[in-house]
C-alpha atoms as an extended CHARMM CRD file, in Angstrom:
* protein
*
       291  EXT
         1         1  MET       CA            -31.8220000000     -134.3920000000      163.4670000000  PROA      1               0.0000000000
         2         2  GLY       CA            -29.7010000000     -132.1090000000      161.3160000000  PROA      2               0.0000000000
         3         3  GLU       CA            -29.8400000000     -128.3880000000      160.8770000000  PROA      3               0.0000000000
         4         4  VAL       CA            -28.6480000000     -125.6430000000      158.9460000000  PROA      4               0.0000000000
         5         5  VAL       CA            -26.4620000000     -123.4920000000      161.2840000000  PROA      5               0.0000000000
         6         6  GLY       CA            -25.8900000000     -120.3820000000      158.9060000000  PROA      6               0.0000000000
         7         7  ALA       CA            -26.4000000000     -119.0420000000      155.4560000000  PROA      7               0.0000000000
         8         8  GLY       CA            -24.8230000000     -116.5000000000      152.9580000000  PROA      8               0.0000000000
         9         9  LEU       CA            -25.0340000000     -114.4470000000      149.8710000000  PROA      9               0.0000000000
        10        10  ILE       CA            -21.3550000000     -114.8390000000      148.8890000000  PROA      10              0.0000000000
        11        11  SER       CA            -19.7200000000     -113.0510000000      145.8720000000  PROA      11              0.0000000000
        12        12  HSD       CA            -17.5310000000     -115.5280000000      143.7580000000  PROA      12              0.0000000000
        13        13  SER       CA            -16.3260000000     -112.6770000000      141.7260000000  PROA      13              0.0000000000
        14        14  PRO       CA            -13.4750000000     -113.5650000000      139.4300000000  PROA      14              0.0000000000
        15        15  THR       CA            -11.4900000000     -110.6980000000      140.8010000000  PROA      15              0.0000000000
        16        16  ILE       CA            -10.7560000000     -112.3830000000      143.9310000000  PROA      16              0.0000000000
        17        17  MET       CA             -8.7020000000     -115.2730000000      142.1990000000  PROA      17              0.0000000000
        18        18  PHE       CA             -6.1910000000     -112.5450000000      140.9790000000  PROA      18              0.0000000000
        19        19  ASP       CA             -3.0960000000     -112.5730000000      142.7660000000  PROA      19              0.0000000000
        20        20  GLU       CA             -2.9100000000     -109.6620000000      145.3440000000  PROA      20              0.0000000000
        21        21  ASP       CA             -0.7730000000     -107.3840000000      143.2650000000  PROA      21              0.0000000000
        22        22  THR       CA             -3.0170000000     -107.5650000000      140.4050000000  PROA      22              0.0000000000
        23        23  ARG       CA             -6.1640000000     -106.8160000000      142.7120000000  PROA      23              0.0000000000
        24        24  ARG       CA             -4.4910000000     -103.9050000000      144.1480000000  PROA      24              0.0000000000
        25        25  GLU       CA             -3.6570000000     -102.7050000000      140.2380000000  PROA      25              0.0000000000
        26        26  ILE       CA             -7.1090000000     -102.7230000000      139.0820000000  PROA      26              0.0000000000
        27        27  ASN       CA             -8.2630000000     -101.3080000000      142.1240000000  PROA      27              0.0000000000
        28        28  GLU       CA             -6.4380000000      -98.0060000000      142.4320000000  PROA      28              0.0000000000
        29        29  GLY       CA             -3.8370000000      -99.3840000000      144.8260000000  PROA      29              0.0000000000
        30        30  LYS       CA             -6.0910000000     -101.0750000000      147.3740000000  PROA      30              0.0000000000
        31        31  GLU       CA             -7.2180000000     -104.6130000000      148.5120000000  PROA      31              0.0000000000
        32        32  ILE       CA            -10.7730000000     -105.1970000000      147.3670000000  PROA      32              0.0000000000
        33        33  SER       CA            -12.9710000000     -106.0160000000      150.5300000000  PROA      33              0.0000000000
        34        34  LEU       CA            -14.3660000000     -109.2060000000      149.0800000000  PROA      34              0.0000000000
        35        35  VAL       CA            -10.9780000000     -111.3100000000      149.7320000000  PROA      35              0.0000000000
        36        36  PRO       CA            -10.6780000000     -110.3760000000      153.4040000000  PROA      36              0.0000000000
        37        37  GLY       CA            -14.1500000000     -111.1650000000      153.8090000000  PROA      37              0.0000000000
        38        38  LEU       CA            -13.8850000000     -114.6940000000      152.8400000000  PROA      38              0.0000000000
        39        39  VAL       CA            -11.0910000000     -115.1850000000      155.1270000000  PROA      39              0.0000000000
        40        40  ARG       CA            -12.8070000000     -113.9190000000      158.1150000000  PROA      40              0.0000000000
        41        41  ILE       CA            -16.1520000000     -115.9960000000      157.0090000000  PROA      41              0.0000000000
        42        42  ARG       CA            -14.1460000000     -119.1510000000      156.9400000000  PROA      42              0.0000000000
        43        43  GLU       CA            -12.1790000000     -118.1410000000      160.2720000000  PROA      43              0.0000000000
        44        44  GLU       CA            -14.7260000000     -116.6080000000      162.1620000000  PROA      44              0.0000000000
        45        45  ILE       CA            -17.8720000000     -118.6520000000      161.2330000000  PROA      45              0.0000000000
        46        46  LEU       CA            -17.4740000000     -121.8560000000      159.3950000000  PROA      46              0.0000000000
        47        47  VAL       CA            -14.3660000000     -123.1690000000      161.7050000000  PROA      47              0.0000000000
        48        48  PRO       CA            -16.2560000000     -122.5580000000      164.8180000000  PROA      48              0.0000000000
        49        49  LEU       CA            -19.4560000000     -123.7020000000      163.6240000000  PROA      49              0.0000000000
        50        50  GLN       CA            -17.9100000000     -127.1620000000      163.1080000000  PROA      50              0.0000000000
        51        51  VAL       CA            -19.7990000000     -127.6720000000      159.8110000000  PROA      51              0.0000000000
        52        52  ASP       CA            -20.2110000000     -130.8110000000      157.9240000000  PROA      52              0.0000000000
        53        53  THR       CA            -21.2950000000     -129.7730000000      154.5900000000  PROA      53              0.0000000000
        54        54  ILE       CA            -21.3390000000     -126.7520000000      152.4320000000  PROA      54              0.0000000000
        55        55  VAL       CA            -24.4330000000     -126.2610000000      150.0740000000  PROA      55              0.0000000000
        56        56  ILE       CA            -23.2390000000     -124.0810000000      147.4400000000  PROA      56              0.0000000000
        57        57  VAL       CA            -26.0460000000     -122.9330000000      145.4160000000  PROA      57              0.0000000000
        58        58  ASP       CA            -23.9410000000     -122.1140000000      142.0580000000  PROA      58              0.0000000000
        59        59  SER       CA            -25.2800000000     -119.2650000000      140.0740000000  PROA      59              0.0000000000
        60        60  HSD       CA            -22.9200000000     -120.1240000000      137.3260000000  PROA      60              0.0000000000
        61        61  TRP       CA            -24.4050000000     -123.4750000000      136.7410000000  PROA      61              0.0000000000
        62        62  PHE       CA            -27.2890000000     -123.1830000000      134.5840000000  PROA      62              0.0000000000
        63        63  THR       CA            -29.5940000000     -125.9800000000      133.9330000000  PROA      63              0.0000000000
        64        64  THR       CA            -33.0940000000     -126.0330000000      131.9290000000  PROA      64              0.0000000000
        65        65  VAL       CA            -35.4920000000     -128.6270000000      132.6590000000  PROA      65              0.0000000000
        66        66  GLU       CA            -34.5630000000     -129.3960000000      136.0990000000  PROA      66              0.0000000000
        67        67  HSD       CA            -32.5230000000     -128.5090000000      139.2860000000  PROA      67              0.0000000000
        68        68  VAL       CA            -29.5320000000     -130.4730000000      139.3820000000  PROA      68              0.0000000000
        69        69  ILE       CA            -27.5310000000     -131.4930000000      142.3740000000  PROA      69              0.0000000000
        70        70  SER       CA            -23.9320000000     -132.8150000000      142.4400000000  PROA      70              0.0000000000
        71        71  ALA       CA            -24.2580000000     -136.3630000000      144.1530000000  PROA      71              0.0000000000
        72        72  HSD       CA            -20.4860000000     -137.3190000000      143.9920000000  PROA      72              0.0000000000
        73        73  ASP       CA            -18.4830000000     -139.0440000000      146.5020000000  PROA      73              0.0000000000
        74        74  ARG       CA            -15.4160000000     -137.0890000000      145.5860000000  PROA      74              0.0000000000
        75        75  ARG       CA            -14.5600000000     -134.3540000000      142.8850000000  PROA      75              0.0000000000
        76        76  SER       CA            -11.0940000000     -133.7020000000      141.9340000000  PROA      76              0.0000000000
        77        77  GLY       CA             -9.1710000000     -132.2040000000      139.1970000000  PROA      77              0.0000000000
        78        78  LYS       CA             -8.1250000000     -128.7490000000      137.6530000000  PROA      78              0.0000000000
        79        79  PHE       CA            -10.1590000000     -125.8870000000      136.6320000000  PROA      79              0.0000000000
        80        80  THR       CA             -9.6170000000     -123.5610000000      133.8830000000  PROA      80              0.0000000000
        81        81  SER       CA            -12.5300000000     -120.8480000000      133.3420000000  PROA      81              0.0000000000
        82        82  SER       CA            -13.5350000000     -120.3310000000      129.8780000000  PROA      82              0.0000000000
        83        83  GLU       CA            -14.7370000000     -117.2380000000      130.7420000000  PROA      83              0.0000000000
        84        84  LEU       CA            -11.6250000000     -115.6690000000      131.8760000000  PROA      84              0.0000000000
        85        85  PRO       CA             -8.5670000000     -117.8720000000      132.0650000000  PROA      85              0.0000000000
        86        86  ARG       CA             -6.3610000000     -115.2140000000      132.6190000000  PROA      86              0.0000000000
        87        87  GLY       CA             -7.2950000000     -115.0230000000      136.3420000000  PROA      87              0.0000000000
        88        88  MET       CA             -8.9660000000     -118.3480000000      136.8400000000  PROA      88              0.0000000000
        89        89  ALA       CA             -6.6050000000     -121.0710000000      135.4140000000  PROA      89              0.0000000000
        90        90  GLY       CA             -5.2350000000     -124.3600000000      136.6420000000  PROA      90              0.0000000000
        91        91  ILE       CA             -6.9710000000     -124.1050000000      140.2250000000  PROA      91              0.0000000000
        92        92  ALA       CA             -6.5760000000     -127.5480000000      141.6140000000  PROA      92              0.0000000000
        93        93  TYR       CA             -9.5170000000     -129.0370000000      143.4580000000  PROA      93              0.0000000000
        94        94  ASP       CA            -10.3970000000     -132.1580000000      145.7080000000  PROA      94              0.0000000000
        95        95  TYR       CA            -13.0380000000     -132.2580000000      148.1730000000  PROA      95              0.0000000000
        96        96  PRO       CA            -15.5260000000     -134.8480000000      149.4300000000  PROA      96              0.0000000000
        97        97  GLY       CA            -19.0840000000     -134.6280000000      148.3380000000  PROA      97              0.0000000000
        98        98  ASP       CA            -22.4560000000     -135.3980000000      150.1060000000  PROA      98              0.0000000000
        99        99  PRO       CA            -24.3540000000     -137.9250000000      148.0840000000  PROA      99              0.0000000000
       100       100  GLU       CA            -26.8030000000     -138.9180000000      150.9620000000  PROA      100             0.0000000000
       101       101  LEU       CA            -27.9800000000     -135.2860000000      151.3280000000  PROA      101             0.0000000000
       102       102  ALA       CA            -27.9980000000     -134.9510000000      147.5010000000  PROA      102             0.0000000000
       103       103  ARG       CA            -30.4710000000     -137.7320000000      146.5930000000  PROA      103             0.0000000000
       104       104  LEU       CA            -32.6460000000     -136.9990000000      149.5540000000  PROA      104             0.0000000000
       105       105  ALA       CA            -32.9920000000     -133.3120000000      148.5790000000  PROA      105             0.0000000000
       106       106  ALA       CA            -33.5310000000     -134.4280000000      145.0490000000  PROA      106             0.0000000000
       107       107  THR       CA            -36.1140000000     -136.8190000000      146.1400000000  PROA      107             0.0000000000
       108       108  LEU       CA            -37.8940000000     -133.9740000000      148.3470000000  PROA      108             0.0000000000
       109       109  GLY       CA            -37.7160000000     -131.4780000000      145.5840000000  PROA      109             0.0000000000
       110       110  GLU       CA            -39.4790000000     -134.1180000000      143.2070000000  PROA      110             0.0000000000
       111       111  GLY       CA            -42.1590000000     -134.8420000000      146.0410000000  PROA      111             0.0000000000
       112       112  LEU       CA            -42.5040000000     -130.8690000000      146.4630000000  PROA      112             0.0000000000
       113       113  GLY       CA            -43.6690000000     -130.7870000000      142.6060000000  PROA      113             0.0000000000
       114       114  THR       CA            -40.2920000000     -129.1530000000      141.1880000000  PROA      114             0.0000000000
       115       115  PRO       CA            -38.2410000000     -131.1450000000      138.7150000000  PROA      115             0.0000000000
       116       116  THR       CA            -34.7190000000     -132.3360000000      140.3470000000  PROA      116             0.0000000000
       117       117  HSD       CA            -32.3710000000     -134.7360000000      139.5200000000  PROA      117             0.0000000000
       118       118  ALA       CA            -29.0570000000     -135.7360000000      141.5920000000  PROA      118             0.0000000000
       119       119  SER       CA            -26.2530000000     -136.5990000000      139.2950000000  PROA      119             0.0000000000
       120       120  GLU       CA            -22.8960000000     -138.4920000000      140.1130000000  PROA      120             0.0000000000
       121       121  ASP       CA            -21.6380000000     -138.5510000000      136.6160000000  PROA      121             0.0000000000
       122       122  GLN       CA            -17.8800000000     -138.1740000000      136.6430000000  PROA      122             0.0000000000
       123       123  TYR       CA            -17.8400000000     -135.7730000000      133.5950000000  PROA      123             0.0000000000
       124       124  LEU       CA            -20.3900000000     -133.2280000000      134.7800000000  PROA      124             0.0000000000
       125       125  GLU       CA            -18.7140000000     -129.4920000000      134.7060000000  PROA      125             0.0000000000
       126       126  VAL       CA            -17.8790000000     -127.7970000000      137.9610000000  PROA      126             0.0000000000
       127       127  TYR       CA            -18.0440000000     -124.1680000000      137.6430000000  PROA      127             0.0000000000
       128       128  TYR       CA            -16.2260000000     -121.3570000000      139.1640000000  PROA      128             0.0000000000
       129       129  ALA       CA            -18.8880000000     -119.9720000000      141.3040000000  PROA      129             0.0000000000
       130       130  THR       CA            -18.5310000000     -123.4670000000      143.1740000000  PROA      130             0.0000000000
       131       131  ILE       CA            -14.7380000000     -123.6620000000      142.6800000000  PROA      131             0.0000000000
       132       132  ASN       CA            -13.9790000000     -119.7970000000      143.8860000000  PROA      132             0.0000000000
       133       133  LEU       CA            -15.7280000000     -120.4910000000      147.2110000000  PROA      133             0.0000000000
       134       134  VAL       CA            -14.4590000000     -123.7240000000      147.7250000000  PROA      134             0.0000000000
       135       135  HSD       CA            -10.8020000000     -122.0690000000      147.4550000000  PROA      135             0.0000000000
       136       136  TYR       CA            -11.3490000000     -119.7600000000      150.1730000000  PROA      136             0.0000000000
       137       137  LEU       CA            -13.6670000000     -121.2550000000      152.3950000000  PROA      137             0.0000000000
       138       138  ARG       CA            -13.4580000000     -124.9980000000      152.7860000000  PROA      138             0.0000000000
       139       139  SER       CA            -11.4780000000     -126.4440000000      155.5910000000  PROA      139             0.0000000000
       140       140  ASN       CA            -12.2940000000     -130.2680000000      155.6760000000  PROA      140             0.0000000000
       141       141  GLU       CA            -16.0490000000     -129.8720000000      154.5780000000  PROA      141             0.0000000000
       142       142  LYS       CA            -18.2120000000     -132.0870000000      152.2730000000  PROA      142             0.0000000000
       143       143  ILE       CA            -19.2180000000     -129.9410000000      149.3560000000  PROA      143             0.0000000000
       144       144  MET       CA            -22.5140000000     -129.9430000000      147.8510000000  PROA      144             0.0000000000
       145       145  SER       CA            -23.4610000000     -127.8270000000      144.5190000000  PROA      145             0.0000000000
       146       146  VAL       CA            -26.5940000000     -126.8210000000      143.3980000000  PROA      146             0.0000000000
       147       147  SER       CA            -27.7090000000     -125.6310000000      139.7440000000  PROA      147             0.0000000000
       148       148  VAL       CA            -29.8990000000     -122.4120000000      138.9870000000  PROA      148             0.0000000000
       149       149  VAL       CA            -32.3500000000     -123.5340000000      136.7610000000  PROA      149             0.0000000000
       150       150  GLN       CA            -32.7920000000     -120.8510000000      133.8060000000  PROA      150             0.0000000000
       151       151  THR       CA            -36.4130000000     -121.5800000000      133.3150000000  PROA      151             0.0000000000
       152       152  GLY       CA            -36.8230000000     -121.4420000000      136.9120000000  PROA      152             0.0000000000
       153       153  GLU       CA            -39.3660000000     -118.6470000000      138.4720000000  PROA      153             0.0000000000
       154       154  SER       CA            -38.7010000000     -117.4900000000      142.2090000000  PROA      154             0.0000000000
       155       155  ASP       CA            -41.3850000000     -119.8680000000      143.4810000000  PROA      155             0.0000000000
       156       156  ASP       CA            -39.5530000000     -122.7220000000      142.0920000000  PROA      156             0.0000000000
       157       157  PHE       CA            -36.1290000000     -121.4450000000      143.7290000000  PROA      157             0.0000000000
       158       158  MET       CA            -38.0340000000     -121.2620000000      147.1010000000  PROA      158             0.0000000000
       159       159  THR       CA            -39.1360000000     -124.8820000000      146.5630000000  PROA      159             0.0000000000
       160       160  MET       CA            -35.9680000000     -126.1770000000      145.7940000000  PROA      160             0.0000000000
       161       161  GLY       CA            -34.6570000000     -124.3840000000      148.8810000000  PROA      161             0.0000000000
       162       162  GLU       CA            -37.3360000000     -125.8980000000      151.0950000000  PROA      162             0.0000000000
       163       163  ALA       CA            -36.4640000000     -129.4030000000      149.7570000000  PROA      163             0.0000000000
       164       164  ILE       CA            -32.7640000000     -128.8270000000      150.9230000000  PROA      164             0.0000000000
       165       165  GLY       CA            -33.4700000000     -127.5810000000      154.1190000000  PROA      165             0.0000000000
       166       166  GLU       CA            -36.1160000000     -130.6450000000      154.7180000000  PROA      166             0.0000000000
       167       167  ALA       CA            -33.3160000000     -132.7980000000      153.8000000000  PROA      167             0.0000000000
       168       168  VAL       CA            -30.9960000000     -131.1980000000      155.9230000000  PROA      168             0.0000000000
       169       169  SER       CA            -33.4460000000     -131.7030000000      158.8450000000  PROA      169             0.0000000000
       170       170  ARG       CA            -33.8520000000     -135.3820000000      158.4190000000  PROA      170             0.0000000000
       171       171  LEU       CA            -30.2210000000     -136.2360000000      158.4750000000  PROA      171             0.0000000000
       172       172  ASP       CA            -27.2390000000     -135.7610000000      161.1190000000  PROA      172             0.0000000000
       173       173  ARG       CA            -25.5390000000     -132.7100000000      159.4420000000  PROA      173             0.0000000000
       174       174  ARG       CA            -24.3110000000     -129.3450000000      160.5570000000  PROA      174             0.0000000000
       175       175  VAL       CA            -24.8050000000     -127.5430000000      157.2030000000  PROA      175             0.0000000000
       176       176  VAL       CA            -24.4000000000     -123.8730000000      155.8170000000  PROA      176             0.0000000000
       177       177  VAL       CA            -26.4340000000     -122.7380000000      152.6660000000  PROA      177             0.0000000000
       178       178  LEU       CA            -24.2400000000     -120.5260000000      150.6110000000  PROA      178             0.0000000000
       179       179  ALA       CA            -25.9070000000     -118.3840000000      147.7660000000  PROA      179             0.0000000000
       180       180  SER       CA            -22.9050000000     -118.0510000000      145.3730000000  PROA      180             0.0000000000
       181       181  GLY       CA            -23.5320000000     -114.8520000000      143.1940000000  PROA      181             0.0000000000
       182       182  GLY       CA            -24.0230000000     -111.2040000000      142.9350000000  PROA      182             0.0000000000
       183       183  MET       CA            -26.6830000000     -108.8500000000      143.0760000000  PROA      183             0.0000000000
       184       184  SER       CA            -27.5700000000     -106.6020000000      140.0860000000  PROA      184             0.0000000000
       185       185  HSD       CA            -25.3870000000     -108.0470000000      137.1600000000  PROA      185             0.0000000000
       186       186  ARG       CA            -25.1990000000     -106.0050000000      133.7970000000  PROA      186             0.0000000000
       187       187  PHE       CA            -21.7030000000     -105.4440000000      132.4770000000  PROA      187             0.0000000000
       188       188  TRP       CA            -20.2430000000     -102.5510000000      131.0830000000  PROA      188             0.0000000000
       189       189  PRO       CA            -19.5300000000     -102.5450000000      127.1590000000  PROA      189             0.0000000000
       190       190  LEU       CA            -16.1090000000     -104.1770000000      126.1330000000  PROA      190             0.0000000000
       191       191  LYS       CA            -14.7660000000     -101.1160000000      125.4020000000  PROA      191             0.0000000000
       192       192  GLN       CA            -15.5000000000      -99.2850000000      128.3760000000  PROA      192             0.0000000000
       193       193  ILE       CA            -14.7580000000     -102.2560000000      131.0650000000  PROA      193             0.0000000000
       194       194  VAL       CA            -11.2810000000     -100.9210000000      131.7060000000  PROA      194             0.0000000000
       195       195  LYS       CA            -12.4460000000      -97.8000000000      133.2000000000  PROA      195             0.0000000000
       196       196  HSD       CA            -14.9320000000      -99.3350000000      135.5680000000  PROA      196             0.0000000000
       197       197  GLU       CA            -12.5270000000     -102.2460000000      136.9850000000  PROA      197             0.0000000000
       198       198  ALA       CA            -12.4520000000     -100.4480000000      140.5210000000  PROA      198             0.0000000000
       199       199  SER       CA            -14.4180000000     -101.7990000000      143.3970000000  PROA      199             0.0000000000
       200       200  ASP       CA            -15.9880000000      -98.4190000000      144.0700000000  PROA      200             0.0000000000
       201       201  PRO       CA            -19.7780000000      -98.7490000000      143.6860000000  PROA      201             0.0000000000
       202       202  VAL       CA            -19.6630000000      -95.6340000000      141.7020000000  PROA      202             0.0000000000
       203       203  HSD       CA            -18.8270000000      -98.0090000000      138.8220000000  PROA      203             0.0000000000
       204       204  ILE       CA            -22.0770000000     -100.1810000000      138.9660000000  PROA      204             0.0000000000
       205       205  ILE       CA            -23.8130000000     -100.1500000000      135.7150000000  PROA      205             0.0000000000
       206       206  THR       CA            -26.6370000000      -97.3540000000      136.4990000000  PROA      206             0.0000000000
       207       207  PRO       CA            -27.2320000000      -95.3190000000      139.6810000000  PROA      207             0.0000000000
       208       208  ASP       CA            -30.7320000000      -97.1530000000      139.8520000000  PROA      208             0.0000000000
       209       209  ALA       CA            -29.3120000000     -100.7600000000      139.8850000000  PROA      209             0.0000000000
       210       210  ARG       CA            -26.9620000000      -99.4930000000      142.7930000000  PROA      210             0.0000000000
       211       211  ALA       CA            -30.1170000000      -98.0440000000      144.6900000000  PROA      211             0.0000000000
       212       212  ALA       CA            -32.1170000000     -101.1110000000      144.0150000000  PROA      212             0.0000000000
       213       213  ASP       CA            -29.0380000000     -103.4900000000      145.2750000000  PROA      213             0.0000000000
       214       214  GLU       CA            -28.3950000000     -100.9350000000      148.6340000000  PROA      214             0.0000000000
       215       215  GLU       CA            -31.9830000000     -101.1160000000      149.4260000000  PROA      215             0.0000000000
       216       216  ARG       CA            -31.9920000000     -104.9130000000      149.1750000000  PROA      216             0.0000000000
       217       217  LEU       CA            -29.0470000000     -105.0690000000      151.5480000000  PROA      217             0.0000000000
       218       218  GLU       CA            -30.9010000000     -102.8020000000      154.2200000000  PROA      218             0.0000000000
       219       219  TRP       CA            -33.8080000000     -105.1380000000      154.0710000000  PROA      219             0.0000000000
       220       220  MET       CA            -31.2200000000     -108.0450000000      154.5620000000  PROA      220             0.0000000000
       221       221  ARG       CA            -30.0170000000     -106.3890000000      157.4060000000  PROA      221             0.0000000000
       222       222  ALA       CA            -33.2490000000     -105.7120000000      159.1090000000  PROA      222             0.0000000000
       223       223  GLY       CA            -34.1150000000     -109.4370000000      158.2980000000  PROA      223             0.0000000000
       224       224  ASP       CA            -37.1170000000     -108.3300000000      156.1130000000  PROA      224             0.0000000000
       225       225  HSD       CA            -36.8130000000     -111.0780000000      153.7020000000  PROA      225             0.0000000000
       226       226  ALA       CA            -40.3720000000     -111.1890000000      152.8930000000  PROA      226             0.0000000000
       227       227  ARG       CA            -40.0010000000     -107.6240000000      151.2250000000  PROA      227             0.0000000000
       228       228  ILE       CA            -37.0600000000     -108.8510000000      148.8290000000  PROA      228             0.0000000000
       229       229  VAL       CA            -39.4050000000     -111.8610000000      147.7230000000  PROA      229             0.0000000000
       230       230  ASP       CA            -42.3140000000     -109.4580000000      147.5420000000  PROA      230             0.0000000000
       231       231  THR       CA            -40.2690000000     -106.8830000000      145.2630000000  PROA      231             0.0000000000
       232       232  MET       CA            -38.7330000000     -109.2980000000      142.8300000000  PROA      232             0.0000000000
       233       233  GLY       CA            -40.6040000000     -108.0360000000      140.1080000000  PROA      233             0.0000000000
       234       234  ASP       CA            -39.1520000000     -104.6980000000      140.4780000000  PROA      234             0.0000000000
       235       235  TYR       CA            -35.6960000000     -106.0610000000      141.0830000000  PROA      235             0.0000000000
       236       236  PHE       CA            -35.7920000000     -108.1300000000      137.6440000000  PROA      236             0.0000000000
       237       237  GLN       CA            -35.2300000000     -104.7880000000      135.6290000000  PROA      237             0.0000000000
       238       238  HSD       CA            -31.8270000000     -104.6150000000      137.2600000000  PROA      238             0.0000000000
       239       239  SER       CA            -31.0060000000     -108.0280000000      136.0010000000  PROA      239             0.0000000000
       240       240  PRO       CA            -30.0090000000     -109.5310000000      139.3840000000  PROA      240             0.0000000000
       241       241  GLU       CA            -27.5630000000     -112.5080000000      138.8340000000  PROA      241             0.0000000000
       242       242  GLY       CA            -29.1600000000     -115.8560000000      137.9680000000  PROA      242             0.0000000000
       243       243  GLY       CA            -32.6530000000     -114.4430000000      138.4200000000  PROA      243             0.0000000000
       244       244  PHE       CA            -31.5560000000     -113.9180000000      141.9860000000  PROA      244             0.0000000000
       245       245  GLY       CA            -32.3350000000     -117.7290000000      142.2510000000  PROA      245             0.0000000000
       246       246  HSD       CA            -29.2030000000     -118.3090000000      144.5200000000  PROA      246             0.0000000000
       247       247  TYR       CA            -30.4720000000     -116.0840000000      147.1790000000  PROA      247             0.0000000000
       248       248  LEU       CA            -33.7170000000     -117.4130000000      146.8160000000  PROA      248             0.0000000000
       249       249  MET       CA            -32.9390000000     -121.0150000000      147.0350000000  PROA      249             0.0000000000
       250       250  MET       CA            -30.7140000000     -120.2360000000      150.1520000000  PROA      250             0.0000000000
       251       251  LEU       CA            -33.6880000000     -118.1930000000      151.5260000000  PROA      251             0.0000000000
       252       252  GLY       CA            -36.0440000000     -121.3570000000      151.0980000000  PROA      252             0.0000000000
       253       253  ALA       CA            -33.8460000000     -123.5170000000      153.1060000000  PROA      253             0.0000000000
       254       254  ILE       CA            -33.9410000000     -121.2890000000      156.2910000000  PROA      254             0.0000000000
       255       255  GLY       CA            -37.7440000000     -120.7730000000      156.3970000000  PROA      255             0.0000000000
       256       256  GLY       CA            -38.5470000000     -118.6650000000      153.0420000000  PROA      256             0.0000000000
       257       257  ARG       CA            -40.4660000000     -115.7740000000      152.9270000000  PROA      257             0.0000000000
       258       258  ASP       CA            -40.9680000000     -115.9330000000      156.7180000000  PROA      258             0.0000000000
       259       259  CYS       CA            -37.4220000000     -116.0080000000      157.5730000000  PROA      259             0.0000000000
       260       260  THR       CA            -36.4390000000     -112.9450000000      159.7120000000  PROA      260             0.0000000000
       261       261  ALA       CA            -32.5970000000     -113.8950000000      160.3540000000  PROA      261             0.0000000000
       262       262  PRO       CA            -30.9730000000     -110.2480000000      160.0740000000  PROA      262             0.0000000000
       263       263  GLY       CA            -27.6960000000     -110.0020000000      157.7450000000  PROA      263             0.0000000000
       264       264  GLU       CA            -24.1310000000     -109.0410000000      158.6410000000  PROA      264             0.0000000000
       265       265  LEU       CA            -22.0540000000     -107.5340000000      155.8430000000  PROA      265             0.0000000000
       266       266  PHE       CA            -18.7000000000     -109.1960000000      155.6560000000  PROA      266             0.0000000000
       267       267  SER       CA            -17.6970000000     -107.0820000000      152.6700000000  PROA      267             0.0000000000
       268       268  ASP       CA            -18.2300000000     -103.7210000000      151.4950000000  PROA      268             0.0000000000
       269       269  TYR       CA            -20.8520000000     -103.4570000000      148.7200000000  PROA      269             0.0000000000
       270       270  GLU       CA            -18.4890000000     -103.6010000000      145.6770000000  PROA      270             0.0000000000
       271       271  ASN       CA            -18.5890000000     -103.0030000000      141.9620000000  PROA      271             0.0000000000
       272       272  ALA       CA            -17.1790000000     -105.6680000000      139.6500000000  PROA      272             0.0000000000
       273       273  THR       CA            -17.1660000000     -104.6490000000      135.9630000000  PROA      273             0.0000000000
       274       274  GLY       CA            -20.5010000000     -102.8130000000      136.5150000000  PROA      274             0.0000000000
       275       275  THR       CA            -22.1650000000     -105.7190000000      138.4110000000  PROA      275             0.0000000000
       276       276  GLY       CA            -23.0290000000     -105.4040000000      142.3480000000  PROA      276             0.0000000000
       277       277  GLN       CA            -21.0590000000     -107.9630000000      144.5980000000  PROA      277             0.0000000000
       278       278  VAL       CA            -21.2280000000     -108.2200000000      148.5880000000  PROA      278             0.0000000000
       279       279  HSD       CA            -20.8380000000     -111.1090000000      151.0170000000  PROA      279             0.0000000000
       280       280  VAL       CA            -23.8720000000     -111.0520000000      153.8510000000  PROA      280             0.0000000000
       281       281  TRP       CA            -24.0720000000     -113.4840000000      156.4280000000  PROA      281             0.0000000000
       282       282  PHE       CA            -27.1690000000     -114.7160000000      158.2240000000  PROA      282             0.0000000000
       283       283  ASP       CA            -26.5480000000     -116.6020000000      161.5310000000  PROA      283             0.0000000000
       284       284  ARG       CA            -29.2710000000     -119.0360000000      162.7550000000  PROA      284             0.0000000000
       285       285  PRO       CA            -31.0030000000     -117.1090000000      165.6410000000  PROA      285             0.0000000000
       286       286  ASP       CA            -31.8800000000     -118.7040000000      168.7300000000  PROA      286             0.0000000000
       287       287  SER       CA            -35.3890000000     -119.1540000000      168.2230000000  PROA      287             0.0000000000
       288       288  GLY       CA            -34.8330000000     -120.6080000000      164.7220000000  PROA      288             0.0000000000
       289       289  TRP       CA            -34.7670000000     -119.5140000000      161.2480000000  PROA      289             0.0000000000
       290       290  ILE       CA            -38.7610000000     -118.9520000000      160.9610000000  PROA      290             0.0000000000
       291       291  GLY       CA            -39.8030000000     -115.4750000000      162.4290000000  PROA      291             0.0000000000
């Protein structure tokens, strides 16, 4: 029997891929907390947990008519972001996949009534919401990426997460599920961005978006995931990244609305050009994921 041994809402902000001098330059001389937070997650959590596979729900991988899961034996190459090649260019990656887990999760997703496809096409694109986390977090684990369906609704994401969690339970795996993405996700207009690059949350796009993020962070810390699920309609007005599908899929894999695992912050709540960014980790409770 396999198990999901940990889960996290993890920022993949492009800023983390700048060199340290540049990070400090745009952040009033200080290091952004996201980078040391990633180092801590790897060293203090992933390595001791002896993880076999890291599942990354990639909020930059948009699909339309179905969930798609990477089912490759191995992925390798170099990645340059079309969005921000100044900061993410020529990043080498080489990691094994987990096709057995991918195919079973896809089969179970279909069985639960949510369209799902496991793809091993060699030309399938890789996105930086995966690459950036692999760069910082992977030691020797397998990597499986999952798309966020742009036509999906909250229950679709929860169902796909449930399928992933069930697939893990049927295989001999120690797995962590990472929701790779931000919180509120609206950018400042181009002419104003340079004034809002620092990580201080005073630069979040609106005070209301910041308040909505911080409220949900408190609920995460308290393990009140049900309240987050039940208020998604309110949160949508602040444009959470990917419809918050990355978080909801992660949550679906660890018990869904009934999960009561409390979150621990591994970074400050930070701004990235108007968007809310943070690392929150959820340990597997002794009693399991469902409260």
